[in-house]
C-alpha positions in Angstrom: 13.2 4.1 11.8 15.9 1.4 10.1 14.6 -1.1 12.2 11.2 -0.5 12.1 11.4 -0.2 8.3 13.0 -3.9 8.8 9.8 -4.9 10.5 7.6 -3.4 8.2 9.8 -5.0 5.0 9.4 -8.7 7.0 5.9 -8.6 8.3 5.1 -7.8 4.5 6.7 -10.9 3.3 3.8 -12.6 4.9 1.0 -10.7 2.9 3.4 -11.6 0.2 3.7 -14.8 0.0 0.1 -15.0 0.8 -0.4 -12.6 -2.6 1.2 -14.9 -4.8 -0.4 -18.2 -2.7 -3.8 -17.2 -3.0 -4.8 -16.2 -6.3 -2.6 -19.4 -7.2 -4.5 -21.9 -5.1 -8.2 -20.2 -6.4 -7.7 -20.4 -9.3 -6.3 -23.7 -9.3 -9.1 -25.4 -7.0 -12.6 -23.2 -7.7 -11.2 -21.6 -11.6 -10.8 -18.2 -13.5 -14.0 -16.9 -13.5 -14.5 -17.6 -9.0 -10.7 -15.7 -9.0 -11.8 -12.9 -10.7 -15.4 -12.7 -8.7 -12.8 -13.0 -5.3 -11.6 -9.5 -7.1 -14.2 -8.2 -7.9 -16.4 -8.2 -4.7 -13.1 -6.4 -3.2 -13.5 -3.9 -5.4 -16.8 -2.7 -4.4 -16.5 -3.2 -0.7 -13.3 -1.2 -1.3 -15.8 2.2 -1.9 -16.9 2.1 1.0 -13.1 2.0 2.9 -14.2 6.1 1.7 -16.6 6.4 4.7 -14.2 7.0 7.4 -13.4 10.6 5.4 -10.1 10.3 6.8 -10.2 10.6 11.0 -8.8 7.1 11.7 -5.7 7.8 9.7 -5.6 10.8 11.7 -4.9 9.9 14.8 -0.4 8.4 14.2 0.5 12.7 14.3 -1.8 14.1 16.8 -0.6 11.0 19.0 2.9 12.0 18.2 2.7 15.5 18.5 1.1 15.3 21.7 3.3 12.0 23.8 6.3 14.7 22.5 5.2 17.3 23.9 3.7 15.8 26.8 0.2 16.8 26.2 -1.2 13.6 28.1 -5.1 15.5 28.3 -4.7 16.5 24.9 -3.5 12.5 24.0 -6.8 11.6 25.7 -9.6 14.0 24.2 -7.7 13.1 20.8 -7.8 9.5 21.0 -11.3 9.4 22.8 -13.2 12.2 20.2 -11.3 9.8 17.6 -13.3 6.8 19.1 -16.3 8.4 18.6 -16.4 8.9 15.2 -15.4 6.0 14.0 -18.6 4.1 16.1 -20.8 5.7 14.0 -18.7 5.1 10.6 -19.1 1.2 11.3 -22.5 1.4 11.7 -22.3 3.1 8.1 -20.1 0.7 6.6 -22.4 -1.9 8.4 -26.1 -0.6 6.1 -23.8 0.5 3.3 -22.9 -3.4 2.5 -26.8 -4.3 3.5 -27.1 -2.3 0.7 -24.9 -2.8 -2.0 -25.6 -6.6 -1.3 -29.4 -6.5 -2.0 -28.3 -4.1 -5.1 -25.8 -6.5 -6.8 -27.9 -7.8 -9.2 -27.4 -3.7 -11.2 -24.3 -3.4 -10.6 -22.5 -5.9 -11.9 -25.6 -7.1 -14.7 -24.8 -10.8 -15.6 -21.4 -10.5 -15.5 -21.4 -12.9 -12.7 -24.1 -15.5 -14.0 -24.8 -17.9 -11.6 -22.7 -17.4 -8.7 -24.1 -14.3 -7.7 -25.8 -15.7 -4.4 -21.8 -16.4 -3.4 -20.6 -12.6 -4.2 -23.6 -12.0 -1.9 -22.3 -13.2 0.3 -18.8 -12.7 0.2 -19.9 -9.4 -0.2 -21.6 -8.8 3.3 -18.9 -10.9 5.4 -16.3 -8.9 3.5 -17.8 -5.9 4.7 -18.0 -6.8 7.6 -14.9 -7.4 7.9 -13.8 -3.9 6.5 -17.0 -3.1 9.5 -14.9 -3.9 11.9 -11.5 -2.2 10.7 -12.9 0.9 10.7 -14.8 0.8 14.5 -11.4 0.2 15.7 -9.3 1.7 13.1 -7.8 4.3 15.7 -5.9 1.9 17.4 -4.3 1.6 14.5 -3.0 5.0 14.8 -1.9 5.2 18.8 0.6 2.1 18.0 2.7 3.8 14.7 2.2 7.0 16.6 4.2 5.4 19.5 6.1 4.8 16.0 6.0 1.2 18.0 5.9 -0.1 13.7 7.5 -3.2 14.6 4.3 -4.4 17.2 1.9 -3.3 14.6 2.8 -4.7 11.0 3.4 -7.6 13.8 -0.3 -7.6 14.5 -0.8 -7.5 10.8 0.9 -10.0 9.5 0.2 -12.2 12.6 -3.7 -12.6 12.4 -2.9 -11.5 8.3 -1.1 -15.3 8.6 -3.7 -17.4 11.1 -6.7 -16.1 8.4 -4.7 -17.4 4.9 -3.9 -21.1 7.2 -7.4 -21.2 7.5 -8.9 -20.8 3.9 -6.1 -22.4 2.4 -7.1 -25.4 5.0 -10.3 -25.0 3.5 -10.3 -24.8 -0.1 -8.1 -28.2 -0.1 -10.8 -29.5 1.7 -14.1 -28.6 -0.3 -14.5 -25.5 0.6 -15.6 -21.6 -1.5 -15.5 -18.3 -1.6 -17.9 -18.1 1.2 -15.7 -19.6 3.2 -13.1 -17.6 2.7 -14.9 -14.6 3.1 -16.4 -16.0 6.5 -13.1 -17.0 7.7 -11.1 -13.9 6.7 -13.8 -11.3 9.3 -13.0 -13.5 11.7 -9.6 -13.0 11.5 -9.6 -9.4 11.0 -11.9 -9.1 13.8 -9.2 -11.0 15.9 -6.3 -8.5 14.9 -8.3 -5.4 15.8 -9.0 -6.5 19.4 -5.5 -7.1 19.8 -4.2 -4.3 18.8 -6.8 -2.9 21.4 -4.8 -4.5 23.6 -0.9 -3.8 22.5 -1.8 0.1 23.1 -2.4 -0.4 26.3 1.0 -1.4 26.8 3.1 1.0 24.3 0.9 3.9 25.4 0.0 3.7 29.0 -1.6 6.8 30.2 -3.5 6.4 27.1 -7.4 6.4 28.8 -10.3 6.2 25.8 -13.4 7.7 27.5 -16.5 8.9 26.3 -16.0 12.5 28.6 -13.5 12.7 26.8 -15.4 13.2 23.6 -15.1 16.7 22.2 -16.4 18.5 19.8 -13.4 21.1 19.2 -11.0 17.1 19.2 -13.1 16.2 16.5 -13.4 18.5 13.8 -9.6 19.3 14.6 -9.0 15.5 13.3 -11.4 15.2 11.2 -10.3 18.8 9.2 -6.6 17.0 8.7 -8.0 13.7 8.1 -10.5 15.4 5.8 -7.4 15.6 3.7 -6.2 12.8 4.3 -9.7 11.3 2.4 -9.4 13.2 -0.2 -5.6 12.4 -0.6 -6.2 8.3 -0.6 -9.5 8.7 -2.2 -8.5 9.3 -6.0 -6.3 6.2 -5.9 -9.3 4.0 -4.1 -11.8 5.0 -6.7 -9.5 4.9 -10.3 -8.2 1.3 -9.2 -11.6 0.2 -8.0 -13.9 2.5 -10.6 -11.4 0.6 -13.4 -12.1 -2.8 -11.9 -15.2 -2.7 -12.0 -15.6 -1.6 -15.5 -13.0 -4.4 -17.1 -15.0 -7.1 -15.1 -17.9 -5.9 -16.6 -17.1 -5.1 -20.2 -14.8 -7.5 -20.5 -15.6 -10.6 -17.7 -14.9 -11.7 -14.4 -12.4 -14.6 -15.9 -10.1 -10.8 -17.2 -10.5 -9.2 -14.0 -8.4 -12.6 -12.9 -5.9 -11.3 -15.8 -5.4 -7.6 -15.1 -5.5 -8.5 -11.3 -2.0 -10.3 -11.4 0.5 -7.4 -12.6 -1.7 -5.1 -11.2 -0.8 -6.9 -7.0 2.8 -7.2 -8.1 3.0 -3.4 -8.8 1.0 -3.4 -5.7 3.4 -4.7 -3.0 6.2 -3.2 -5.0 3.6 -0.3 -3.7 2.9 -1.6 0.0 6.4 -1.9 0.6 7.8 1.6 -0.8 4.6 2.3 1.7 5.5 1.0 5.5 9.2 3.2 4.7 6.9 6.4 3.4 4.6 6.3 6.3 7.3 6.7 9.0 7.3 9.7 7.6 3.9 11.3 8.6 4.9 11.5 12.4 8.2 12.0 12.3 7.5 15.3 10.1 5.0 15.9 12.4 6.7 15.9 15.2 9.7 17.8 14.2 9.7 21.7 16.1 12.4 24.1 16.9 14.2 27.1 15.0 15.4 25.1 12.5 12.3 23.3 11.8 12.3 23.6 7.5 15.6 22.7 7.2 15.5 19.6 9.4 12.0 19.2 6.9 14.4 19.4 3.7 16.8 17.3 5.5 14.2 14.7 6.0 12.5 14.9 1.8 15.9 13.8 0.9 16.3 11.5 3.2 12.7 9.4 2.2 13.3 10.9 -1.7 16.6 9.2 -2.4 15.7 6.1 -0.5 12.3 5.9 -2.1 13.9 6.1 -5.5 16.6 4.0 -4.9 14.5 0.7 -4.2 11.9 1.6 -6.6 13.5 2.0 -9.6 15.4 -1.6 -9.4 11.9 -3.0 -7.9 10.0 -1.2 -11.1 12.5 -2.0 -13.5 13.3 -6.1 -12.5 9.1 -6.1 -12.4 8.8 -4.5 -16.5 11.3 -6.7 -17.6 10.6 -9.8 -15.7 6.9 -9.4 -15.1 5.6 -11.6 -17.3 7.8 -14.4 -16.8 6.7 -14.7 -13.1 3.5 -14.8 -14.0 4.1 -17.5 -16.4 5.6 -19.4 -13.5 3.4 -18.5 -10.6 0.0 -18.8 -12.5 0.4 -20.0 -16.3 0.2 -18.8 -19.0 -3.2 -17.8 -19.6 -2.9 -15.1 -17.4 0.6 -13.2 -19.7 -1.0 -10.2 -21.2 1.7 -8.6 -23.3 2.5 -6.0 -22.6 0.5 -4.9 -19.5 3.1 -5.4 -16.3 5.9 -3.6 -18.2 3.0 -0.4 -18.6 1.9 -0.5 -14.6 5.3 -1.3 -13.4 7.3 1.8 -15.0 4.0 4.1 -15.4 3.5 3.7 -11.3 7.1 4.1 -10.7 6.7 7.8 -10.1 4.0 7.3 -7.4 6.2 4.6 -5.6 9.1 6.3 -5.7 8.0 9.7 -4.4 5.7 8.2 -1.3 7.5 10.0 0.6 7.5 13.6 -0.1 4.0 12.9 0.3 3.7 11.6 3.9 6.1 14.5 4.5 3.3 17.3 3.2 1.4 15.5 5.2 3.0 15.2 8.8 3.4 18.8 8.3 0.1 19.3 7.2 0.3 21.0 4.1 -1.5 18.7 2.0 -4.7 20.3 1.3 -4.7 22.1 -2.0 -2.1 18.8 -3.2 -5.2 16.3 -2.8 -7.3 19.2 -4.3 -5.8 19.0 -7.6 -5.0 15.2 -7.3 -8.4 14.7 -6.6 -9.8 16.8 -9.8 -6.9 15.4 -11.9 -7.9 12.0 -11.0 -11.2 12.6 -11.6 -10.9 14.1 -14.4 -9.1 11.3 -16.2 -10.7 8.6 -15.0 -13.4 10.1 -16.5 -12.4 11.1 -20.1 -11.0 7.7 -19.5 -14.1 5.8 -19.3 -15.9 8.2 -22.7 -12.9 7.3 -24.7 -13.7 3.1 -23.4 -17.1 3.3 -23.9 -16.5 4.4 -26.9 -13.6 1.9 -28.4 -14.2 -0.7 -26.7 -12.3 -1.7 -23.0 -8.9 -3.6 -23.1 -6.6 -4.4 -21.1 -3.2 -2.1 -21.6 -5.5 1.0 -21.9 -6.9 0.2 -18.4 -3.8 -0.1 -17.1 -2.9 3.1 -19.3 -6.1 4.9 -17.8 -4.4 4.4 -14.6 -0.9 5.1 -15.4 -1.9 8.4 -16.9 -4.5 8.7 -14.3 -1.7 8.7 -11.4 1.5 8.9 -12.4 1.2 12.7 -12.8 -0.4 14.0 -9.4 1.2 11.6 -7.3 4.9 11.0 -8.9 4.9 14.5 -9.9 2.6 17.5 -8.8 3.4 16.4 -4.9 6.7 16.1 -4.8 7.3 19.2 -6.9 4.9 21.6 -4.7 6.5 20.3 -1.2 9.7 20.8 -3.3 8.5 24.6 -3.6 7.4 24.6 -0.4 10.4 24.2 1.4 12.6 25.5 -0.6 14.2 22.8 -2.4 15.5 23.3 -6.2 14.9 21.2 -9.2 19.2 21.2 -9.3 20.1 20.0 -5.6 17.1 17.3 -6.0 18.0 15.4 -9.0 21.1 15.7 -7.6 21.1 14.3 -4.7 17.8 11.9 -5.3 17.6 11.4 -9.1 21.2 10.6 -11.1 22.9 7.1 -8.6 19.0 5.4 -9.5 18.7 6.3 -12.9 21.9 5.1 -13.3 21.4 1.7 -12.2 18.7 2.1 -13.5 19.8 1.7 -16.6 22.4 -0.9 -16.4 20.0 -2.9 -14.7 17.8 -2.8 -17.7 20.7 -4.2 -20.2 21.5 -7.0 -17.4 18.2 -8.0 -17.5 17.2 -7.9 -21.2 20.2 -9.6 -22.0 19.0 -12.8 -19.6 15.5 -12.1 -20.9 16.7 -13.0 -24.1 19.5 -15.4 -23.0 16.6 -17.7 -21.7 13.7 -17.0 -23.7 10.9 -19.7 -23.2 12.4 -20.9 -19.8 10.0 -18.8 -17.3 12.4 -20.6 -13.7 15.9 -19.8 -15.3 14.9 -16.0 -16.3 13.5 -16.1 -13.4 16.2 -16.9 -11.1 19.1 -15.8 -12.7 17.5 -13.1 -13.8 17.0 -12.2 -9.8 20.2 -13.1 -9.1 21.6 -10.8 -11.2 20.2 -7.9 -10.3 20.0 -8.2 -6.9 23.6 -8.3 -7.4 24.7 -5.3 -10.0 22.2 -3.0 -7.3 23.7 -3.9 -4.4 27.1 -3.8 -5.4 26.5 -0.1 -7.7 24.7 1.0 -3.7 26.9 -0.1 -1.8 29.5 1.6 -3.0 27.9 5.0 -3.8 24.3 5.0 -1.8 25.4 3.6 1.4 27.6 6.3 3.5 30.7 5.5 5.4 29.1 4.8 8.2 25.9 2.7 6.7 28.9 0.5 5.7 30.9 0.3 9.1 27.5 -0.6 10.6 26.5 -3.5 8.2 29.4 -4.4 8.4 30.4 -4.6 12.5 26.8 -6.2 12.1 28.1 -8.9 9.9 30.9 -9.3 12.2 29.3 -9.7 15.4 27.5 -12.5 13.5 30.5 -13.9 11.9 32.3 -14.4 14.9 34.2 -12.1 16.9 35.7 -9.1 15.9 39.7 -8.5 15.9 39.1 -6.1 18.3 37.0 -8.1 20.5 39.4 -10.8 19.9 42.4 -10.1 21.5 
């Protein structure tokens, strides 16, 4: 598992680097308005990802379960049935993309101004990219269900890196957002085809054939995927709807300002997701008389590391985030209080992502998904009504995101899982929360001191703050979080890299 996490995080570095480079280059070469339009186009297209109804995402659980049981026939029937459904989803996404392209003037009013035609072309090619992803989504589930996250993330990072290099080259040669969208479509298509080839390597027993397609398997995975759909829909609808309202009320340039700190928080969320996503197939493959005991230990393990990693990341962004954005994009992209509100407010849901994935792996996420959808839907409705009356602001939009997401995904869902597994709050607090909270308090004091000492010097603030934060967190976690066995393994790896150990020398 730790090897898979290492591969996942290493691969995500490509996305982190491109997430810093691409907006900066877009802003410098095309301006803040077109950067905001690029963000807006992504928000419009992202709605179409709901068309899959979670069916493609359900594959990895059943691949892990059927392979663990040695049931090759069910494996082939399940995956073939999902592939058939995803082909229909692909066609729907293409048609829906064309509908958005023609309806764009009504959707964005006059906010895009002279860039309407460019916006239409960008939406078209981003939509086609999503259609390709949805059509071949089952193959992602097969690779992850085989626990080959190294291969899954390697393909994703490699195809994205090629696309980013090509898009940067296009920008430097005078290209615009349309050429970037075309390049992204080509890169996405090549990456998804690479997954199809990789499946033949990691799961040679799998045969995807039309005669394996069956209603029973399709219905089973569709029902399971439907619950994933209900669980994943509220965040997507919330984020994209708020983005569109901000762009419509304040303009694409202000959306670009909101998107930068939100992007940093989403990078932290993705890093934890790379870790937590592995818990769904693991929880789904747990079998035996001590199933509940194993699931409880899995919860403790995932939550302990999730909170431990999320705490310093959230505090670091809250305290140092404004300096990082000023250094990265310029002072025009710094909005007082926005970064801290998003970083601290989103901490609960980021930290407890593993609990959500364990619920999915246990196939007990239906009620939790319904609650989350109702809560986020009501929060979004109330927020839109209030801000349409008093006026939208960036901090108001951030507050709406936090109020909708944190109580549901950061408090209710992990609490619901603890209830199902018979885990008391005192036990959860002692084994999961105490150490990160103490570390967070010490880290906050240290980083605030750095920020005050280097006030007005963003480069030194970020550099010194990062060194102090990483050093302090590493020292505390090394002593109190890592078990003696893990510390011995780390020292052993360092010893082998640094030279022969004393025993080897003898």
